[in-house]
N, C-alpha and C positions, 0 to 999 in steps of 0.2 A: 656601837657595832661591837660583836664579840670576837674573839682570835678564833680562829679554827684550832680547834682543841686535838684533834686525832694528827697521828704522823700521816705524813703527806709524801707521794710520790712526785719529786721536783726535778729541778734542773740540776740539783746535786746527786740525784740519783743516777744519773746518763754515766758518771766515773764510779758512783760507790755501789750502785745496784740496790739499795737500802732508802726507805723513808727516813726524812728528818720533821724534826719538830720546826713549827709555824716561825717560832724566835729566832731559831739557826737561819732559817730559809731569808727572813728578812735583813739578815747582816751580813749574809754571803756575798761572794764577788758573783755576778752575772757570768754566765756559759756564754762564750763567744760563737756565734752563728756564721757561716760563709755563704748561705744561699737561701733562699725562700723554701726551696724543697727539702733543706734539711730541717729547716723550722717546721714545716707541716709534718715531718715525721715523727720530730721530738714531741711537739704538741699533742698529736696524736696517743703518744704512749702516757703522756701525761692525764690526757682526759680518759682512757681505758683504766688506768690505774686509781683513778680518783671521780668512780662512777656515782658518788654522792653528790658531787658537786656539779656545777654547771660552769663551764667556763668563758671569762669575758677578758677582753685584752684593750692595752692600752699603749700607744706610741709614742715616746719621747725623744727629744734630740740630748735631754741630758738626763742622769741619775742624780735625783734630788734628794738628798739627805737628811738626817738629823742624828744626833748623838745621844746616847743612854746614860744614863747616871754611872756606870760601869767603865765608860769610856767607848763602850763598843759603836760603829756608825751603824745604822740601817738607813734602806730605801725608804722613803716617806712620801705620802699620796694625800696630803690635806687637801680640802676641796678649797675653792679661791676664798671663801670667806674668812678662813682661818690662817691664810698665809700671809708672812711679814707682819704680824702684830707686833706692836711693842709691848715689851714685859713690863715697862715702868708705866704704861697707861692702857694695858691691853682691854679692860673692861669697857672703857669709855669708846677704843677702836671701835670694839666689836659691836656696841651698842650702836655706833653711827653706821655702821656697816649693814646691820640689821633693820635699820630705821629705812635705807635708800633701798633696800630689797623691798621692804612691806610697799613702801611708796610706789614703787615700779611695779609691784603684783598687783594692786588696787588699781592703777593706771591700765595695766593688761586687762583685767576683768571686766573694767568698765566698757573698755574699748570692743571685748568680744560681745558685750550686753548689748551695746549702742548700735553695733554693725550688725547683731542677731547673728553671729558666726556658730556655727554647728560645735557643739561640746561645750557651749557655756556652762552648762548646769554641773558638769563632773569640773571644772576650772573652777567655779565658785566654791564648791563644795571642798576639794582638796588643792589648798594653797602650793603643796610640792609641785603640782603640775607647772602652775605658774613659774614657779623656779626653775624648773626643767628647761623650759622655754628660755627664758631669761638667763641661764647658764649657756645653754647650747649655741646661742646666738651672741654670746658675750655682750650682754648688757651691763649687767652687773655682777658682784661677788654673790656667790650663793652657799650653801651647805652641801651642794653636789657635785660629782665626779664625773666627768664624761668618759664612758667606756665602750666598747664595741663587742659585737660577736663575730666579728669579720677579722680573721688574721691578717688579709690583705690591707683592709682600711688601715689596722694599727702600724702594721710596718710601714706602709706608706706616708704616712704623719711620722716615723721613726726619722725616715729616711726621703730627705727632699734635697734637690738643688744638687750642690759641689759637697755635701755632708759626707765625711769619711767613716761615721760611724753614727748609729741611733742605739735606743734601746725598746725593748718590746718587754712588756709584764703580762703576766697572766695572773688572774684572780679568780677564784672558787665562790661562787654564791649559792644560795638556796635555788631550787627551780621556780621561777617565776609565774603566776597564777593568773597574769592578767595584764591590763595597760599599765596598772600600778599595783606593786608587791610590796605588802607591809610583812616583815617578820619580826613578831612581838618578842619571841625568845632571843633572836639574835640582835635583836635593835637594830634592824637596818630596812632601807627602802630600796625598791628596783622600780625605775618607772623605764617603760617601753615607750620611745618617742614616736615609732612608727603606728603606735595605737591611738596617738593622743593629736597628732598634727596631720592636717589635711594635705590632700597629693601637691598643693601649688606648694607647700613647704619641702622644697628638694633635699636641702642638706641632710636632715635625719635619715632619708629613704637611701641616699648615697653611701651614708656613713653607718647604716645600719645602728644608729645610735641609742644608746640606754645611759640613764643617768642613776649614780647611785650615791647613797649616804647614810648617815645614822640617823636613826629615831627613836625617841624624840631629839631634834637639834638642840643646842644650847645658845644661849644668847649671852650668857654670863662668862664664859671663859673657854679657851680652846682645850680641849681632853685628849689622852690619848686614843681614847675609843674613837674619834672623829677621823683619825688618820685609816684610810682605806688599808694600809700596807698590812693590818692586821687580818686580811684575807687573799694575802699574796701567796701564791703557789710556786711561781716560778718568774726568773727574770734572765733576757738574753741581751746581749750586746751584739748588735749587728753590722758585720763587715761589710760596708759599703762597693767595696770593690769588685767583687762576684755576687753579689746578692742576687740581683736582677738578672734574668736571661731571656732568650726569645720564648720561652715557656711560661715564664711568669713575669709580667711587666708591673710596675708601680702605677696606682691610680693616680691619674694626672691631677696637681692643685685646684685647676678650675673644675674638676668633676666632684671632686670633695666637697669643693664651695662653690657652688654654681653661680654666676652672675645673674642667673635669670630667676632665682628662688624670691617669690613673691612674699616671704615671710621676713627677706632681709628689707624689702622696701617697707613693709608694715610695721617693723620693729624702728626703722628711720623716721617714719611718721609720728608713731608713739612717743618716741622720743622728743621731738619737736613739739609735741602737742596736737598734732593735725588729726 
């Protein structure tokens, strides 16, 4: 995945009124936002001034970081398959994770074929679609990262329960052109879950879910361009005390992760070999 090369209007622009290089954005401190209303206003400005990008969001309870060789600390967004690898044995660990991914992908594709589920042809042609489903339902580690086009969904994931603060990130991607979008020039893939999941799989619809990652992925080693942070436009720290109000309420956890999601039962059976 390639870094955004042009200067960007970001959270840094709120105070400076100027655009910044992406490398400066990813190492900067997040801008503190005290209400959902203020978040929408700031993101609206970012969207308007970065019209060449489509904005996607991700909410987290913690700002995960990495350190560059010059000592600077940057926000980091490696997909799950590249996280926590031992430097002493990185290749072998990554190979085992990909072996697990391939095994689960084959089981998923065979299950679709056996039960004659709609979408089998596309699933068998594009393994990344199987990866997207396995990642979104947390079956195994994959080279894809969950994002959403809903600010409210991202903020609801960032702030749950008794959390005093959370983090919301804004990414800029090319305009998607279908259920699965490959950008050869930028070496990235974007999968729209709503286009590949049946209605009974409720989670992607309530979360307005997308999966993004580098293309092609690497089974050999973790590379800097696997970090989705190269597309980061803005980052915000959410102050939980007054963030939600009567006009803007968080989406309940049981709505984001519905108990009656047919896909959850499906994946439980898949893992048990049913």
